[in-house]
Backbone as CSV, one residue per row, in Angstrom:
resi,resn,N_x,N_y,N_z,CA_x,CA_y,CA_z,C_x,C_y,C_z
1,MET,115.709,93.748,14.735,116.042,93.179,16.022,115.070,93.924,17.192
2,ASN,114.625,92.994,17.775,113.765,93.227,18.940,114.682,93.620,20.111
3,LYS,113.825,94.153,21.292,114.548,94.584,22.330,115.298,93.647,23.189
4,ASN,114.987,92.061,23.383,115.533,91.148,23.902,116.768,90.867,23.118
5,SER,116.818,90.946,22.008,118.017,90.603,21.351,119.281,91.530,21.309
6,LYS,118.821,92.824,21.516,119.794,93.958,21.711,120.155,93.669,23.055
7,VAL,119.449,93.417,24.100,119.848,93.285,25.507,121.035,92.245,25.627
8,TYR,120.481,91.012,24.847,121.259,89.775,24.875,122.633,90.260,24.272
9,LEU,122.820,90.875,23.213,124.047,91.066,22.387,124.806,92.040,23.492
10,ILE,124.237,93.110,23.949,124.936,93.856,25.053,125.613,93.112,26.139
11,CYS,124.739,92.235,26.685,125.338,91.294,27.849,126.570,90.622,27.432
12,ILE,126.289,90.033,26.131,127.466,89.132,25.659,128.768,89.907,25.393
13,PHE,128.605,91.140,24.831,129.761,92.083,24.705,130.556,92.420,25.980
14,VAL,129.485,92.831,27.012,130.251,93.313,28.278,130.772,92.061,28.896
15,LEU,130.265,90.801,28.769,130.922,89.661,29.376,132.432,89.492,28.515
16,LEU,132.226,89.471,27.335,133.768,89.396,26.603,134.707,90.542,26.911
17,VAL,134.303,91.770,27.081,135.151,92.826,27.444,135.751,92.487,28.846
18,VAL,134.962,92.025,29.900,135.249,91.744,31.157,136.366,90.525,31.167
19,LEU,136.022,89.576,30.516,136.893,88.452,30.282,138.240,88.657,29.709
20,PHE,138.459,89.331,28.554,139.423,89.961,27.887,140.304,90.715,28.582
21,SER,139.648,91.705,29.487,140.399,92.763,30.210,141.289,91.951,31.420
22,GLY,140.607,90.833,32.113,141.211,90.235,32.985,142.634,89.465,32.496
23,LEU,142.364,88.881,31.233,143.536,88.275,30.728,144.626,89.170,30.548
24,LEU,144.594,90.519,30.133,145.543,91.390,29.943,146.305,91.766,31.211
25,VAL,145.416,91.795,32.231,146.236,92.109,33.653,146.976,90.977,34.189
26,VAL,146.541,89.844,33.965,147.104,88.427,34.316,148.338,88.276,33.539
27,GLY,148.428,88.650,32.181,149.418,88.257,31.274,150.820,88.342,31.896
28,GLU,151.183,89.604,32.357,152.739,89.977,32.936,152.750,89.373,34.188
29,ALA,152.119,89.332,35.135,152.060,88.806,36.510,152.417,87.190,36.454
30,SER,151.826,86.589,35.662,152.018,85.237,35.720,153.283,84.535,35.114
31,THR,154.190,85.401,34.695,155.645,84.759,34.259,156.448,84.688,35.328
32,LYS,156.472,85.151,36.534,157.429,85.006,37.535,156.822,84.149,38.645
33,TYR,157.538,83.188,39.224,157.168,82.307,40.183,158.069,82.249,41.405
34,SER,157.629,82.083,42.607,158.611,82.057,43.692,158.105,80.809,44.329
35,LEU,159.249,79.913,44.628,158.808,78.657,45.280,159.822,78.513,46.405
36,ASN,159.310,77.781,47.576,160.273,77.599,48.786,160.544,76.056,48.940
37,LEU,161.748,75.964,49.421,162.260,74.599,49.708,162.698,74.587,51.228
38,ALA,162.307,73.569,51.950,162.342,73.407,53.388,163.097,72.241,53.763
39,HIS,164.053,72.166,54.713,164.851,71.099,55.312,165.305,71.410,56.710
40,ILE,165.690,70.139,57.445,166.097,70.382,58.640,167.614,70.279,58.779
41,SER,168.358,70.256,57.662,169.792,70.091,57.974,170.253,71.434,58.155
42,PRO,171.577,71.534,58.887,172.201,73.019,58.799,172.771,73.201,57.602
43,VAL,173.356,74.315,57.454,173.949,75.043,56.232,175.243,74.176,55.785
44,GLU,175.855,73.666,56.700,177.184,72.936,56.212,176.841,71.516,55.622
45,HIS,175.631,71.066,55.925,175.354,69.719,55.532,175.297,69.548,54.121
46,PRO,175.617,68.380,53.515,175.511,68.137,51.849,173.980,68.362,51.409
47,ALA,173.154,68.049,52.368,171.633,68.127,51.800,171.480,69.672,51.636
48,HIS,171.895,70.582,52.268,171.778,72.120,52.143,172.757,72.469,50.696
49,LYS,173.865,71.739,50.804,174.536,72.164,49.405,173.846,71.700,48.070
50,GLY,173.383,70.616,48.224,172.517,70.140,47.165,171.198,70.848,46.889
51,SER,170.671,71.484,47.987,169.664,72.365,47.669,170.057,73.681,47.083
52,LEU,171.262,74.128,47.447,171.812,75.232,46.697,172.018,75.068,45.209
53,LEU,172.533,73.784,44.820,172.624,73.550,43.515,171.565,73.527,42.689
54,PHE,170.335,72.857,43.418,169.123,72.837,42.789,168.498,74.372,42.493
55,LYS,168.592,75.091,43.461,168.276,76.466,43.160,169.103,77.009,42.153
56,GLN,170.253,76.664,42.094,170.939,77.495,40.912,170.448,77.096,39.460
57,LEU,170.469,75.686,39.501,170.109,74.982,38.149,168.451,75.504,37.583
58,VAL,167.676,75.542,38.569,166.346,75.904,38.213,166.391,77.518,37.907
59,GLU,167.174,78.393,38.536,166.869,79.670,38.135,167.671,79.834,36.815
60,GLU,168.725,79.080,36.707,169.483,79.308,35.220,168.726,78.817,34.152
61,ARG,168.017,77.645,34.203,167.383,76.981,33.296,166.140,77.832,32.983
62,THR,165.478,78.650,33.841,164.224,79.145,33.821,164.554,80.633,33.370
63,ASN,165.677,81.240,33.137,166.231,82.393,33.001,165.604,83.334,33.981
64,GLY,165.831,82.863,35.252,165.404,83.668,36.378,163.703,83.899,36.736
65,GLU,163.063,83.383,35.774,161.597,83.383,36.000,161.062,82.568,37.277
66,VAL,161.796,81.501,37.701,161.317,80.850,38.697,162.515,80.990,39.912
67,LYS,161.996,81.445,40.986,163.110,81.674,42.202,162.854,80.724,43.153
68,ILE,163.637,80.001,43.665,163.616,79.128,44.905,164.139,79.847,46.109
69,GLU,163.480,79.896,47.159,163.769,80.287,48.413,164.152,78.999,49.247
70,ILE,165.356,79.059,49.935,165.583,77.758,50.860,165.572,78.280,52.207
71,TYR,165.059,77.313,52.946,164.755,77.454,54.387,165.352,76.222,55.196
72,PRO,166.708,76.419,55.582,167.456,75.415,56.164,167.219,75.440,57.745
73,ASN,167.897,74.533,58.455,167.805,74.420,59.939,166.262,74.331,60.443
74,SER,165.462,73.647,59.837,164.062,73.670,60.752,163.536,75.090,60.617
75,THR,163.889,76.021,59.743,163.081,77.310,59.914,161.791,77.474,59.830
76,LEU,161.173,76.657,58.973,159.665,76.493,58.833,159.170,75.346,59.648
77,GLY,159.876,74.849,60.605,159.339,73.872,61.538,160.055,72.423,61.379
78,SER,159.681,71.550,62.011,160.105,70.101,62.020,160.035,69.522,60.730
79,ALA,160.473,68.401,60.450,160.251,67.691,59.268,158.713,67.319,59.116
80,PRO,157.951,66.748,60.023,156.719,66.362,59.898,155.820,67.676,59.872
81,GLU,156.174,68.793,60.382,155.441,70.196,60.163,155.545,70.661,58.893
82,TYR,156.795,70.684,58.277,156.869,71.264,57.070,156.334,70.158,55.825
83,THR,156.308,68.870,56.158,155.745,68.002,55.170,154.170,68.212,55.118
84,GLU,153.686,68.315,56.363,152.164,68.794,56.386,151.987,69.949,55.639
85,GLN,152.978,70.997,55.697,152.731,72.176,54.955,152.669,71.771,53.299
86,MET,153.622,70.956,53.148,153.799,70.626,51.637,152.375,70.000,51.271
87,LYS,151.837,69.153,52.195,150.471,68.653,51.743,149.406,69.727,51.641
88,LEU,149.407,70.855,52.253,148.547,71.767,52.316,148.843,72.976,51.215
89,GLY,150.206,72.939,50.551,150.364,73.838,49.460,151.052,75.083,50.101
90,ALA,151.463,75.099,51.143,152.211,76.250,51.739,153.794,76.409,51.589
91,VAL,154.302,74.830,51.398,155.576,74.963,51.030,155.615,74.126,49.691
92,ALA,156.667,74.396,48.687,156.658,73.811,47.455,157.537,72.511,47.616
93,PHE,158.561,72.470,48.122,159.453,71.373,48.095,160.137,71.513,49.724
94,GLY,160.359,69.992,49.992,160.991,69.711,51.363,161.798,68.426,51.230
95,LEU,162.819,68.372,52.020,163.765,67.031,51.857,163.294,66.385,53.142
96,SER,162.512,65.308,52.919,162.047,64.478,54.081,162.659,62.968,53.765
97,THR,162.673,62.110,54.951,163.123,60.925,54.895,161.866,59.984,54.482
98,SER,162.118,58.635,54.023,161.060,57.733,53.806,160.303,57.500,55.107
99,GLY,161.064,57.454,56.260,160.404,57.297,57.605,159.235,58.341,57.886
100,GLN,159.600,59.701,57.447,158.584,60.745,57.728,157.540,60.688,56.757
101,LEU,157.784,60.302,55.418,156.892,60.188,54.582,155.662,59.093,54.519
102,GLN,156.220,57.988,55.258,155.462,56.771,55.216,154.177,57.036,55.929
103,GLN,153.864,58.201,56.809,152.567,58.248,57.436,151.626,58.851,56.542
104,TRP,152.189,59.500,55.439,151.044,60.030,54.337,151.037,58.941,53.158
105,VAL,152.115,58.548,52.770,152.247,57.507,51.643,152.842,56.160,52.158
106,LYS,151.861,55.313,52.145,152.096,53.981,52.776,153.078,53.086,52.234
107,GLU,153.209,53.486,50.832,154.193,52.587,50.046,155.704,53.090,50.427
108,CYS,155.932,54.171,50.930,157.300,54.277,51.508,157.812,53.590,52.390
109,ALA,156.891,52.931,53.180,157.273,51.978,54.336,158.083,50.752,53.754
110,ALA,157.865,50.466,52.614,158.493,49.252,51.955,160.051,49.546,52.032
111,VAL,160.578,50.583,52.002,161.961,50.768,52.094,162.503,50.515,53.647
112,MET,161.693,50.777,54.400,161.889,50.758,55.875,161.814,49.248,56.398
113,ILE,161.362,48.248,55.638,161.188,47.168,56.198,162.394,46.208,56.647
114,PRO,163.545,46.407,55.977,164.861,45.841,56.528,164.981,46.252,58.060
115,PHE,164.570,47.417,58.411,164.992,47.965,59.582,163.857,47.824,60.882
116,PHE,162.924,47.036,60.523,161.996,46.576,61.620,162.370,45.493,62.319
């Protein structure tokens, strides 16, 4: 083997070691998820009670690997604010009306036609 071949093999070996060591570190950390759900309703409202049921079902069916944090009463801002946060990826779920969504998804305006 010439010198260039040895250097090439060493570089490949080092690259593989770095790649596989990264996989070992990430393996355990990627099994748990925490997602947030925002809405504008008070805690007595049926929308919040439905959110609690959603949280319970998700956590049961994923054996606790997915946690849902609920933010009621506009804790994360008004509906347009947390809808914008959903677009940016800061909020995972949000309860919004079709009237609020139509500024981002024009097709949602179809349900509002009878009210114009």
